[in-house]
C-alpha positions in Angstrom: 0.1 0.3 -0.3 1.1 3.0 -0.6 1.0 6.5 0.8 1.9 8.8 -1.7 -1.0 10.7 -3.3 0.4 10.1 -6.7 2.0 6.5 -7.4 3.8 6.4 -11.1 4.7 2.1 -11.6 7.2 1.6 -13.7 6.8 -2.0 -15.2 8.3 -4.4 -16.4 11.2 -7.2 -16.5 15.0 -5.3 -15.9 16.5 -8.2 -18.6 14.3 -9.2 -21.3 15.2 -6.3 -23.5 12.1 -3.8 -24.0 10.3 -5.3 -21.7 12.6 -3.2 -18.9 10.8 0.1 -20.4 8.8 0.3 -17.1 12.0 0.6 -14.2 13.7 2.5 -16.9 10.8 5.2 -16.5 10.8 5.0 -13.0 14.8 4.7 -12.3 14.5 8.7 -14.8 11.7 10.1 -13.2 12.5 9.0 -9.1 15.0 12.1 -7.9 13.2 14.7 -9.9 9.1 14.2 -9.0 7.3 16.5 -6.4 6.8 15.2 -3.0 4.2 13.6 -2.8 4.7 11.6 -5.4 6.4 7.3 -5.2 8.1 6.2 -7.9 8.1 2.2 -7.8 9.0 -0.7 -10.5 7.3 -3.7 -10.5 6.9 -7.3 -12.2 3.7 -6.3 -13.6 2.4 -9.1 -12.1 -1.6 -8.4 -10.9 -2.7 -9.0 -7.1 0.7 -7.8 -6.6 0.0 -4.7 -8.3 -3.5 -4.1 -7.7 -2.1 -3.5 -4.2 0.4 -1.5 -4.3 -1.9 0.9 -5.9 -4.1 0.8 -3.1 -4.1 4.2 -1.5 -3.1 6.2 -3.5 -5.2 8.8 -6.0 -3.6 9.3 -9.3 -2.0 6.5 -10.9 0.4 6.6 -14.0 1.8 2.5 -15.1 4.4 2.3 -17.4 5.0 -0.9 -19.6 6.9 -1.9 -23.1 3.8 -3.0 -24.8 3.4 -5.7 -27.7 0.4 -4.6 -29.8 1.9 -4.7 -33.3 2.7 -1.4 -34.2 6.0 0.4 -34.6 8.3 -0.4 -32.0 8.9 3.1 -30.3 5.1 4.2 -30.8 3.0 5.5 -28.0 0.1 4.8 -26.8 -1.8 6.9 -24.2 -4.6 5.6 -21.6 -7.2 6.9 -19.9 -7.6 3.7 -17.6 -11.0 5.0 -14.5 -13.0 6.0 -17.8 -11.9 3.0 -20.9 -10.6 -0.4 -20.5 -7.5 -1.3 -23.0 -8.3 -2.1 -26.6 -8.3 -5.8 -27.1 -5.3 -5.8 -29.0 -3.1 -5.0 -25.4 -5.3 -8.2 -24.4 -3.7 -10.2 -26.4 0.1 -9.9 -27.1 0.4 -8.0 -23.4 4.1 -8.9 -23.0 2.8 -10.5 -19.7 0.2 -13.5 -19.8 -2.0 -12.8 -17.5 -0.7 -8.5 -16.7 -1.9 -5.0 -16.9 -4.6 -5.4 -18.2 -6.3 -7.9 -16.8 -5.6 -5.9 -13.2 -7.7 -3.1 -14.6 -10.3 -4.8 -15.4 -10.5 -7.0 -12.3 -10.2 -3.9 -9.8 -12.6 -2.0 -11.8 -15.0 -5.7 -11.2 -14.0 -5.2 -7.3 -14.9 -1.3 -6.9 -10.5 -1.0 -6.2 -9.4 1.1 -9.2 -7.6 4.1 -8.4 -10.4 7.7 -9.4 -7.8 8.5 -12.0 -5.4 5.7 -13.0 -3.3 6.4 -16.3 -1.2 4.5 -18.6 1.3 5.2 -21.1 2.7 2.4 -23.2 5.4 2.0 -25.7 5.8 -0.7 -28.3 8.5 -2.4 -28.2 10.6 -4.3 -30.0 13.1 -7.1 -28.4 12.0 -8.6 -25.9 14.5 -11.7 -25.0 17.1 -12.0 -22.7 19.3 -8.7 -22.3 19.0 -5.6 -20.4 19.5 -2.8 -23.2 16.4 -1.2 -24.8 16.3 -0.9 -28.7 17.2 2.3 -29.9 13.4 3.0 -30.7 12.5 2.5 -27.4 16.1 4.6 -25.9 14.7 7.3 -28.1 11.0 7.6 -26.1 12.2 6.9 -23.0 13.7 10.8 -22.7 9.8 12.0 -24.2 8.0 9.5 -21.9 10.1 10.9 -18.3 9.5 14.2 -19.5 5.6 13.9 -20.5 5.1 12.9 -17.4 7.5 14.8 -15.5 5.1 18.1 -17.5 1.9 16.4 -16.7 3.1 16.2 -12.7 4.0 19.9 -12.7 0.0 21.0 -14.7 -1.4 18.4 -11.7 1.2 20.5 -9.2 0.1 24.4 -10.7 -3.9 22.7 -10.7 -3.9 22.2 -6.8 -2.5 26.1 -5.4 
């Protein structure tokens, strides 16, 4: 359970190439986020994922996806208002993962009031610790986008 009002969850596996994307974004964000924002890394296991966001008002999930799109394409979903499209359920990098955790939490009434997903289309999910060039390029863009979003939230609550 988190005590932060905003929780950023970098989802993935550091030893499966592009699957490390979410973890690396969370690493970059950690020392740069405002007070009240917590960044964590998670493997995407649904029960643990649902437990980690309990108590957070705002959640941002970041993960590499495999939907068949061009590598590096960035996807945004407002999961409080919509389910992830079917192609993300069928081609997740996790057999049972983020889409299923979100829908189970929705059914149980345990979905945070504001939960967003940022996914970036991966290319290489084999063994290794390096991101593909397409995801390396997008990492800084996603970090900047999240920091700008947090700054806007902070100003609107001031």
